N, C-alpha and C positions, 0 to 999 in steps of 0.2 A: 983534324976534321971532327965535328960534333956528329956522332952517329946515333945519339940517343933519340928514340922515338917514343912518343906517348900519344894517346888519343883520348877524346872526351866521350864519356858514356852519359847518355841522357835518357832517364826513365820517363814514363808517361807523365808523372807529376812535374818533372823537369821541363818537358816539352810544353806543358800548359803554362808554366811560369815564364817560359821563353817566348810565348806568344803564338803557339801553333793554332789556337782557336780564334785568332784575330781575322775574321773573314774578310773585312774590308781590305786589309793589307794583303791577304792571300789573293783576292781578285786582282788587285794591282800587280802583284807578282806574276800571276798567270798571264795577264795581258802583256807584260814585258817579255815573258818567256816566249809567247807566241810570236812576237815581233822578232825575237832572236832566232826562232826557227825560220821565219820568213827570209832572214839574211843568210841562212844556211850554216850558222855558227854552232853546230851541234853534231853529235854522232850517236846513233842508237845501235842496237845489235844487228846481227845478220850481215850478209854480203851487201845488202841494199842500204845498210846503215839507218834503217827506219823501222826495224822490227819492234813490236810491242814487248817481246821477251821470249824466254824459253820455258816451256811448261812440261812438267813431269806428271803423267797420269798413270793409272794402274789398270791391269786387266780385269775383265769381268769375273774370271775364274783363276785366281792366282795359283801358279804351279808350285809355290814354295811356302812352307809354314812361316807365318809372321809377315808375309808380304801383304800390304793393304789391298783391299778389294775396291774396284771401281764403284763410286757412288756419287750422288748429286753433289756438285761443288767440291769434290775431293781431288786435290791436286797440290803440287808444289810449283812455285813460279819464281823465276829469276828475271829481273828487269834492269839491265845495266845501261848506262848512258854517260856521255860527256856533254856538258853544256857550257858554252862560252859566254860572250856578252858580259853582263854584270856578275856572273856566277863563277866562271873559270874553275869548274869543279867536275870531277868524275865520281861515279858511285853506282850503287845497286840497291834496289829494294828486293827483298827476299821474303817469301811468305809461304806458309802451309795453310790449307783450307779444308775444312770438313764440316758439313752442315750439322753433323751430330754433336759438334762442340756446344751448340746451344742448350742441349740437354744437361751439360755440365756447368752451365752458367758462364761459358766462354763465348767470345765472338766467333763467328764462322771462320774468319781468317785471322791469323796472328802474324803480324808483319814487323820486320826490322829493316832499318836503312843503314847502309854503310857509305860514308863519304870518304873519298881518297884524294890525296894530292895529285893533281893532273900530271905532274912531271915525274915524281919518284914512285908514285903508287902507294906511298905510305898512308896508313889509315889516319884520318883526321877525327872522325866521330862515328860512333855506333849508337843509334837512337831508336827508341820505340817509334813505330811508324803507323799504328792504327789510326790515330788522329791525323797525322800528317797526310796519309793517303785519303782519308775521308774528306778532309777540308780541301785538298787540291782537287779532288774529284768534283766536289760541289762548286768550286770556284770557276771551273771551266764553263758550266752552264751559266754562271753569273756573268762572265764576260760576254757570252752569247746574248743574254737578256739585255745587257747594257747597250749593245750595238744592233740588236735585231728586233727587240720588242717595241711595240708602240709606246710613245711617251705617256699616253693616258692609261696604260695597262693597270687594271685595278683588281683583277681576279686571277689567282693561280690555282691550278689543279695539281696535286701531288698524288700520283698513281704509284703506290709502293711506299708506304710510310715507315721505311726503315732508316738506317743511318744515312744512306745517300740521299734519301728524301729530306731528311732534316738539314743536312749541309747544303743541299741545293736550294731549299727554301731560304736559308740564311743568306746565301749569295744573292738570290733574287731580291730579297728585301734590302740588301746593301746598295743595290743599283737602281731599283724601281721604287721610288718614294711614295707612289700613289697606290701601292697594293694594300687593299683593305679586307679582301675576302680570300680565304683558303678553303678549297674543296679537297677532301681526302677520300681516296678509294684504296682500301686494303683488304686483306683476306682474313686476318685474325683480330679478335677484339683486343688482345694484349697490345699489339703494335699500334692499333688505332688509339687506344687509351694513352699509350706512351707518347704518341705524336701530339695529341691534343694537349696533354700536360706540358710538353715541350713548347708548343706555340704560346700557350697562356703565360708560361713563366718567362720566356725569352723575348716574346714580341707582343706585349700588351696593346700595341697600336692596332693589331688585327681586330677588326670589329665583328667579323662574321666567320665562324668555323662551321663548315658543313660536312657531315659524313655522308658519302654517296654510296648507294647500294649497287649501282651499275656503272660500267665504263661510260656509257652515253651520258648519264647524269653528271659525271665528273668533267667530261670534255666540253659539253655544251656551255656556251657563254664564258668560257675561260680564255683569258688573254695569253696566258702561258700555261702549257701543259707539260709536266715533267714526268717522264717515264723512267722509273727506277725500280721496276718490279722484276722479279725473276721470271723466266720464260721457259717454254718447252724445248725439246731437242731439235725441232725443225720449224720452218716458217709457218706451216699450216697450224701449228699449236700456239703460235705467238698471240698475245691479246690483240683483238681486232678493234680498229678505229675506223668508223665510217666517215667519209668526207662530209656528209651532211651535218654531222655533229660538230664539226670544227668551226669555230667562230672566224669570220672574215678578219684578217689581220693578225691572227694568232701565231705564236711561235710554239713549236713542239720540240722541247729539249729532250734528247734521247741518249743518255748513257747506257740505255738498255735497248730492247727491241720491241717492235710491234708489227702488226700486219695491216696493210692498207690495200685497197684496190689499186691495181697497177696504174690505172688512168689518173689516179690522184697524184702520183709522182711526176707524171709526164705532162700534165696540163699546164698551160702558160701561167696560171695564177699560183702555182706552187714553186717555191724557191728552195733549192737544195744546198745546204751549207755544211761544211765539215771543219773539224778543229785542225786537221793537218792532212791534206790530200795524199801526201807521200806515205803516210801510215796505212791508208787503205790500198794503195798500190802494193805495199809490202804484204799486207794480208792476202791480197788477190794472188800474189806469187806463192805464199806459204799454204794457202787453202784454196786450191784451184776451183774455178767456176763449177757450179754455183756455190758461193762462199757464205751467203747470209745464214744458212742453217748452222754453219760451224762457228762463224765469228760472232753472230748474234748482236751486232751493232749495225744500225741502219745504214751507215756509210758503205758497208759491204753490199747492201742491196743496191745502192747507187752504182757501184762498180759492176754488179751483175746486169743491171739495166743498160749500162754503157757497153758491156760485152755483147748484149743482144741487139745493139744498134738503136735502142729506144730512146736514149739520151746521148748527148755529146759531152766531151770533157768540159766544154765551155759552159755547160749547164750546172756544173758543180763549183760552188764558190768556196774559197778558203777564207776562214774567219779573219786571218791575219791581213788579207787584202782589204777587208772591210775596216779593220782597226786602223790601217794605214791610210784610209781614205781613197784608195784606188778603185774600189768597187762599191756601188750602191746596191745593197741587198734587195731593195724593194723598187719595183716600178710603180706600185700603187699601195696605198695604205691598207687595201683589202688583200694584198698578197699574203699567203700562208707560208710560213718558213719551217722547214724540217731541219733541225740542227743536230748533227751527229757528233757524239762525244765518245771517243775511243779509249782514252786513257793512255798516257805515255810516260816512260820513266824519266824523261826530261822534266816533267812536272814535279816529280818527287825530288829531283836534284835541285830545282829552283827553290821550292818552298823549304826543303831540308837545309840547303845552304843558308837561306835567310834566317831560319830559326837557329841554326848552329851559330851564326855570327852574333845573333842576339844573345845567345847563351854565353858566348865568350865575353861579350861586352859587360854582361851582368854577373859574371862569375857563377854561372849556374852549371850544375853537373859534376861529375866525378872524373878526374884525370886518372887514366890507367896507363901503366907502363907496358910497352911492347918489348923493348930491350934497351940496355945502355950501349952495348956493342954487339952486333950480330955475330953469332957463333960461326957461321960459314960464309962470310962475305968474300 
């Protein structure tokens, strides 16, 4: 028997060469992944097999020298999964996060992805995952815009012009050919300047770039509103969006959180869509009611409203049912759609496996040995 095991190491430049930044392909990949989830051909963590992952956080007052102290966005996170369909792959994304990294010229989170043979568990690839994660995160809103936005959508608001804002915009532009105006609401001049430079360089077809001073200014008249900003510790601190500001027919894509008047969620003209309903069921189990404060993804608010009897399960639409043509998300062109994007490790598996196979085909990366013969088999 051949017991030799080796795996492929892919640095960030390797990942770029292998196509990790191909947003059009990434959107197609995420659409296929969502249909694979609809079939049930996947397993994520936890007893419910739908957990987002396992998080390590730290105490406010560490009792031991050297133990990290709790701080904004300071955590470690493991996100394991298996995905069948066209992928047939197991793996895990692992990252550490600390907002103070930015003072050192580093991204807030530093991510790695491991892909494993689904049968033996042998490592297949270890790859840089910051771009992988950023592009798959932006691609899921792109899938939503493809199926939920009006065909004449011409204006998009990016609230939170960071990395997620950039990749979300890339995804919107890949599926909405009539977008001509980008409205930007941010907190710091540096991020605003960086975003404007990004748009001018990457998307010269954008005719109008508007810097907005207020949330209302950004939201009004926008066909797509993308919420990718950081929020407070509880719903009362989340950025507020008034129903009157939202254009009829708009889509609000939310990989983040916001605060709305409760009647906005429950009125007939608002449609509630999620990327995977079972993910929010799992979060409701892991973070008991009320869970929106803790999860900070708007789908958790949907679950809280259902717990209170203010909406029914049938009021929450799964995007895969829309992709499959089984559900029409709109009763009217004036319906407003809230689209919740939670983030799942199966997304990393799908795009990671795709880029890995590109790298193999193009002889990209460094092959590293694990062993020729295991010492203690």
